[in-house]
C-alpha positions, -999 to +999 in steps of 0.1 A: -021-305+319+017-317+310+035-307+281+030-338+260-011-339+269-010-298+259+007-312+226-016-341+218-047-321+225-035-292+205-028-315+174-065-328+175-077-294+175-054-284+147-067-319+130-101-309+136-091-274+117-083-290+088-111-311+081-135-281+082-108-259+064-113-286+034-151-280+043-148-247+035-164-240+069-133-214+075-151-199+107-150-228+123-111-237+109-104-204+126-118-214+160-102-247+159-067-232+153-073-204+177-079-230+204-051-253+197-028-219+199-039-209+238-035-244+245+000-245+233+007-209+246+001-221+282+031-218+306+051-254+302+048-283+327+075-303+338+066-334+330+059-361+355+064-399+356+022-400+351+020-385+321+054-396+307+040-430+313+008-419+296+026-401+265+057-421+261+062-416+229+057-375+225+090-358+229+083-326+245+109-304+235+105-265+234+114-269+196+087-294+190+060-269+208+077-239+190+070-260+156+033-269+164+029-235+166+042-224+135+022-248+117-010-236+138-004-198+127+005-206+091-031-226+092-051-197+105-036-174+081-045-195+052-082-192+068-083-157+076-075-149+043-106-168+028-129-149+048-113-117+039-096-104+072-065-099+061-053-076+092-055-110+112-037-129+084-008-106+083-007-108+121-003-145+118+020-143+094+044-125+116+037-145+143+053-172+121+086-147+102+095-141+141+108-173+146+112-184+113+118-156+082+123-175+055+091-193+061+078-200+025+039-199+035+039-171+058+056-152+037+030-159+007+004-152+028+015-119+039+024-109+006-008-118-008-031-102+027-009-072+015-022-074-020-058-075-012-055-043+011-039-028-017-005-019-003+012-030-032+042-014-026+046-039+006+034-068-011+058-066-041+092-068-018+076-097+000+064-119-031+100-113-043+116-128-015+095-157-020+105-164-054+145-159-043+140-189-018+117-206-040+119-195-081+094-224-089+065-207-072+040-204-096+016-190-070+039-164-062+045-154-098+010-150-106+009-128-074+037-109-082+023-099-116-008-088-107+010-063-077+030-050-104+002-044-129-020-029-100+014-005-093+017+008-127-021+017-132-017+035-101+011+052-117-003+059-149-041+072-134-014+097-108+003+105-139-031+120-157-042+134-126-010+158-124-010+161-165-048+177-157-042+197-126-007+215-144-010+214-176+020+218-197+029+250-212+039+257-246+073+249-256+075+286-274+065+302-238+104+320-234+103+334-270+106+373-272+076+391-280+078+421-305+065+457-288+037+453-309+025+423-291+038+431-257+013+461-259-014+439-272-006+413-244-008+437-220-038+453-232-059+419-229-045+409-201-051+442-182-079+465-194-080+481-161-048+496-163-049+506-200-081+524-195-065+544-167-033+549-189-055+560-218-076+586-200-046+599-182-026+607-214-058+619-226-056+647-202-020+653-207-029+659-247-051+682-237-031+702-209+000+703-237-022+713-263-039+746-247-005+757-237+009+754-267-021+771-286-009+806-298+021+788-310+000+770-330-017+798-343+007+820-353+022+789-374-008+784-390-014+823-402 
């Protein structure tokens, strides 16, 4: 099959895919676009005289073939978004962006797919790039606002979670405590240690009382 023939057949399948897409039969649309891409991805063939006579109006330059591929990949991404095949849609968009990094449709659809996958931090710069290229894009503005709202909500949720796990201490935590307060704090926080100390002190008091008992008696006399 010559390049002219491949392009003609691919365009027919693309038109069929567009027909299914408009009817919201997205699975059939995806199938048609994939078939068209497979035809265009075949190795190039040098046109023969017979093929030139059959398709004289078609200029099968590499640029023309590549342009047809980009349109098909973009259409494929649109259909994949409709069936929530987000990973596949991103791959289709990347295929376009490799050749045309400024392609608005591919950028927008990739940003939307990332947002639907909750990859908000990746989606936002892509949607911002769409608005840089085309400031009047209402769809990009809507999706960007939605992405920013999702990110803000996630940050608030994270902040609440951190506050619950690590509550803030009182501001007066560094104020010096009085001696009595420190003793009270130790007694309430370390009851076992306090009990042990009190027992030792009781033994010592009894011991010294026993040693100095005669002197005490003399003084009393």
